[in-house]
C-alpha positions as CSV (number, residue, x, y, z in Angstrom):
1,M,-25.9,14.0,22.1
2,K,-24.4,16.2,24.7
3,I,-20.6,16.1,24.8
4,K,-18.8,15.7,28.1
5,Q,-15.8,17.9,28.6
6,V,-12.5,16.2,28.4
7,Y,-9.6,17.5,30.5
8,I,-6.0,17.0,29.4
9,P,-3.1,18.5,31.4
10,Y,-1.8,21.7,29.7
11,W,1.7,20.3,29.5
12,E,0.4,17.8,27.0
13,W,-1.4,20.3,24.8
14,E,0.3,20.7,21.4
15,D,-0.6,24.5,21.4
16,Y,1.2,25.0,24.6
17,L,4.2,23.0,23.4
18,A,4.3,25.1,20.1
19,G,4.4,28.4,22.1
20,M,1.0,29.6,21.2
21,W,0.7,31.4,24.6
22,G,4.0,33.3,24.2
23,K,4.5,36.8,22.8
24,D,5.7,38.2,19.5
25,D,5.1,41.2,17.3
26,R,4.3,39.7,13.9
27,V,0.9,41.4,13.5
28,Q,1.2,42.2,9.8
29,E,2.1,38.6,9.1
30,A,-0.9,37.4,11.1
31,V,-3.1,39.8,9.2
32,D,-1.8,38.6,5.8
33,F,-2.4,35.0,6.9
34,T,-5.8,35.4,8.4
35,S,-7.2,37.6,5.7
36,D,-7.0,34.7,3.2
37,H,-9.9,32.5,4.4
38,I,-8.9,29.7,2.1
39,L,-5.3,29.5,3.4
40,Y,-6.5,30.1,6.9
41,G,-9.2,27.5,6.5
42,N,-6.8,24.9,5.2
43,A,-4.6,25.5,8.2
44,M,-7.6,25.0,10.5
45,K,-8.3,21.6,8.8
46,E,-4.7,20.6,9.3
47,V,-4.3,21.7,12.9
48,I,-7.4,19.9,13.9
49,Q,-5.7,16.7,12.9
50,A,-2.2,17.6,14.0
51,W,-3.1,18.7,17.5
52,P,-5.5,16.0,18.8
53,K,-5.0,16.6,22.5
54,T,-5.4,20.4,22.2
55,M,-8.6,19.9,20.2
56,L,-10.0,17.3,22.5
57,N,-9.4,19.5,25.6
58,S,-10.7,22.7,24.0
59,L,-13.4,21.7,21.6
60,T,-15.2,19.7,24.3
61,N,-15.1,22.8,26.5
62,P,-18.5,24.6,26.4
63,S,-17.1,27.8,27.8
64,I,-14.7,28.9,25.1
65,N,-15.1,30.6,21.7
66,K,-14.2,27.6,19.6
67,R,-14.0,29.5,16.3
68,A,-11.5,32.0,17.8
69,F,-9.5,29.2,19.5
70,L,-9.3,27.1,16.3
71,G,-8.1,30.2,14.4
72,H,-5.4,30.9,16.9
73,C,-4.3,27.3,16.7
74,A,-4.2,27.4,12.9
75,V,-2.1,30.5,12.8
76,C,0.4,29.2,15.4
77,Y,0.6,25.8,13.7
78,K,1.4,27.2,10.3
79,T,3.4,30.4,11.2
80,G,4.5,30.1,14.9
81,I,2.6,33.3,15.6
82,C,1.2,33.5,19.2
83,E,-2.4,33.8,20.2
84,S,-2.2,37.4,21.4
85,T,-0.8,38.6,18.1
86,T,-3.5,36.7,16.2
87,R,-6.1,38.4,18.3
88,A,-4.6,41.8,17.5
89,A,-4.6,41.0,13.8
90,W,-8.2,39.9,13.9
91,R,-9.2,43.4,14.9
92,L,-7.6,44.7,11.7
93,L,-9.5,42.5,9.3
94,T,-12.6,43.7,7.4
95,D,-16.0,42.5,8.4
96,Q,-16.2,40.2,5.3
97,Q,-12.8,38.7,6.1
98,R,-13.9,37.9,9.6
99,K,-17.2,36.4,8.3
100,D,-15.4,34.2,5.8
101,A,-12.9,33.0,8.4
102,D,-15.7,32.3,11.0
103,K,-17.6,30.3,8.4
104,V,-14.8,28.0,7.6
105,A,-13.9,27.7,11.3
106,Q,-17.5,26.7,12.2
107,E,-17.6,24.2,9.3
108,T,-14.3,22.6,10.6
109,I,-15.5,22.5,14.2
110,N,-18.8,20.9,13.1
111,E,-16.9,18.2,11.2
112,W,-14.7,17.6,14.3
113,L,-17.8,17.4,16.6
114,H,-19.6,15.1,14.2
115,D,-16.6,12.7,14.1
116,Y,-16.1,12.9,17.9
117,R,-19.8,12.1,18.6
118,N,-19.6,9.1,16.2
119,K,-16.6,7.8,18.0
120,Q,-18.4,8.1,21.4
121,V,-21.4,6.3,20.1
122,H,-19.3,3.5,18.7
123,K,-17.5,3.2,22.1
124,A,-20.9,3.1,23.9
125,V,-22.4,0.5,21.6
126,G,-19.3,-1.6,21.9
127,K,-19.4,-1.6,25.7
128,S,-23.2,-2.4,25.7
129,L,-22.5,-5.5,23.6
130,L,-20.0,-6.9,26.1
131,F,-21.2,-9.8,28.2
């Protein structure tokens, strides 16, 4: 089932409201957080629930790197560190740390997509049963 992109105005995005698109210089703190794929992965699972508008807008967008986006959101959600700093920290991780983080991000995205598709199917079936 192909997913149609959902557009939500940026002023409603939880990431925007949390300051994810600002600036800071907490690179080492971001490295420490993202290098622990269990801590990082748990934050991904939390933020996917805590920021529903951000996730709906971005995880239905076929043009973005969803794993990176989810990681940026998780770091901002748990630490308040902005996206550009998280991106800088990512470059300092080992290949294995990146692989571990990417794996948990993809698993989390797959779960979100599965749940989203199921909701869309239930909506469609409900509408088709209306007289």
